[in-house]
N, C-alpha and C positions, 0 to 999 in steps of 0.2 A: 452577444454572448459577452458577461462580466471578465475581464483580466484583472488579475492581483499581481502587486510584484514579491517577493518569495516574503518580504516580513509583514503584509496583508495577509499574505496566505498563511504565513503562521500564527497571526493572531486568529485568524477563520479557524483555524483548527485545533490550534493550543499547540498545537507541534510546535518542536524548537524550531528557528530559522535555522540553524546549521544542518539541520538532518535534510530539511526544504532544501535546501543548496546544495549537499550531498547527492542528494536524488537528483537533482535539475543536472548537476556534472558529470554523473556514470548516466543519464540520458533514462532513467524509470522514470523522471514525471514529463507528460506533456507540457511544455512550453516555446514559447519565442522568443526569440533574439531580436530587438528591433532599437539601432543604431546604441549598441553595448546594453541596452535596460530588458532584464531578466521579464516576461512577464507569462502568466500560469492563467489557463481557464480557471475559474471559481470552480470545478467540478472534478481536477486535475488529481486530486488525493483521495476525490474516490472512487476515482477511475484506478488509479494504482492497487488501492486495497481490495477492490475486485479483482481486480488478473490476479492477483496473489495469495488471496484468500487461501489457507489449505484446511478442506471441511473434514472433519473428524470419519474416521472408519467405521461404518456399521458395526455391530457386534451381535453373532449368529443367536439365536434366539437358545435363551437358555444359558451360556457361554459366557465363562469367565472373560473380565478385559484383559488379561492377562496370557488367556489361553490362546492359540493358534489354533484350530481346527488340525487334527494330528499329531498335535504338539505334545513330546512327553516332558513330564518333568519332573 
């Protein structure tokens, strides 16, 4: 397993380092702290995205996206 520092993770993902550090501080990204050094598994951001991905709602056949079944406009 390859471990990256927050700066390396930011370069790897294209995300700002501050965002990576905030997610670590809020314990939303998998990481380890060894002697004050923060390290993240290379796939930590991918895991975060998979766990927090919101899928779109499926629309009923022929139903307008703004209308819910049984709703009156």
